[in-house]
C-alpha positions as CSV (number, residue, x, y, z in Angstrom):
1,P,4.5,14.0,-4.3
2,L,1.9,16.8,-1.9
3,W,-0.3,19.6,-3.5
4,P,1.9,23.4,-3.7
5,G,0.9,24.4,-0.3
6,T,-0.6,21.4,1.7
7,I,0.9,19.4,4.3
8,D,0.8,15.3,4.5
9,W,0.2,15.1,8.2
10,P,0.5,18.3,10.3
11,E,2.8,18.3,13.3
12,Y,0.5,19.4,15.7
13,A,-3.4,18.8,16.0
14,D,-5.2,22.0,15.7
15,E,-3.7,22.2,12.4
16,M,-5.0,21.9,9.0
17,P,-3.3,19.9,6.2
18,F,-5.0,22.8,3.9
19,P,-6.9,25.7,4.1
20,G,-10.8,24.4,4.7
21,A,-9.7,20.5,5.7
22,E,-10.4,18.6,9.2
23,S,-7.3,19.3,11.8
24,R,-6.7,16.1,13.8
25,Q,-9.2,17.8,16.4
26,D,-11.7,17.6,13.6
27,V,-11.4,14.4,12.9
28,W,-10.9,13.1,16.2
29,N,-14.6,15.0,17.5
30,R,-15.9,12.9,15.2
31,L,-14.6,10.2,15.4
32,S,-15.6,10.1,19.4
33,A,-18.6,10.9,18.6
34,F,-19.1,7.5,15.7
35,L,-17.5,5.5,17.8
36,D,-19.5,6.3,21.2
37,T,-22.4,5.6,19.1
38,L,-20.9,2.0,17.9
39,L,-20.2,0.9,21.4
40,S,-23.6,1.9,22.2
41,Q,-25.4,-1.1,20.5
42,S,-24.9,-4.3,20.8
43,V,-22.8,-5.3,18.6
44,E,-20.2,-8.2,18.7
45,T,-18.2,-8.1,16.1
46,C,-17.9,-4.6,13.6
47,I,-16.0,-4.2,10.4
48,L,-14.0,-0.8,9.3
49,V,-12.1,0.2,6.7
50,S,-10.7,3.9,6.4
51,H,-7.8,5.5,6.0
52,S,-4.4,5.0,7.9
53,G,-4.3,8.6,9.4
54,T,-7.8,8.3,10.0
55,L,-7.5,5.0,12.0
56,S,-4.4,5.9,14.0
57,I,-6.6,8.2,15.8
58,L,-9.4,6.0,16.4
59,F,-7.0,3.1,17.8
60,A,-5.8,6.4,20.2
61,L,-9.4,7.2,21.0
62,W,-9.8,3.0,21.4
63,L,-7.0,2.6,24.1
64,G,-8.0,6.0,25.7
65,M,-5.4,8.7,24.5
66,Y,-5.7,12.1,24.1
67,I,-5.8,13.9,21.5
68,H,-2.8,16.0,21.4
69,D,-0.5,12.7,22.4
70,T,-0.8,12.7,19.0
71,D,1.4,15.3,18.3
72,H,4.0,12.9,19.3
73,C,3.2,9.4,17.8
74,L,1.3,7.6,14.5
75,L,-0.3,4.4,14.9
76,A,-1.2,3.4,11.4
77,G,-0.4,1.2,8.9
78,K,0.0,0.1,5.4
79,A,-2.9,-0.2,3.0
80,G,-4.7,-3.9,3.1
81,G,-3.4,-4.3,6.8
82,V,-5.7,-5.7,9.1
83,S,-6.2,-4.5,12.8
84,E,-8.1,-6.6,15.8
85,L,-9.2,-4.0,18.5
86,L,-10.8,-5.7,21.5
87,E,-12.7,-5.0,24.9
88,D,-12.0,-7.7,27.4
89,D,-14.5,-8.7,30.7
90,A,-13.3,-6.0,32.9
91,G,-13.5,-3.6,30.2
92,H,-9.7,-3.5,29.3
93,R,-9.5,-2.2,25.7
94,I,-6.7,-3.8,23.9
95,L,-5.0,-3.7,20.5
96,V,-4.4,-7.3,19.1
97,R,-3.0,-7.0,15.5
98,L,-1.8,-3.6,14.7
99,N,-1.3,-3.7,10.9
100,D,-1.3,-7.7,10.1
101,L,-0.6,-8.1,6.8
102,S,0.0,-12.0,7.1
103,Y,-2.3,-12.7,5.4
104,I,-0.9,-12.2,1.9
105,R,1.9,-14.6,2.3
């Protein structure tokens, strides 16, 4: 159950789930800067751990989507899910795996 006066995931990118919280737009801006910094470094492999909603925004950024595209879709997963993002030699950004839980079996 949610706290009174809150919503789990706002319908629109500029809505806030509760007063003083970040909107998806705020998280988008923060993650966009983080992703730019990460990609400017010469790191071959990077492991990120995050909450589902934040990962959804990261995946959308990775795929070159726009913030308001997230008003209509959610690229998220379950706890412990492993996703693999890859950029090929031509600069294409690929979601190789999304929320893979096969290692649990």
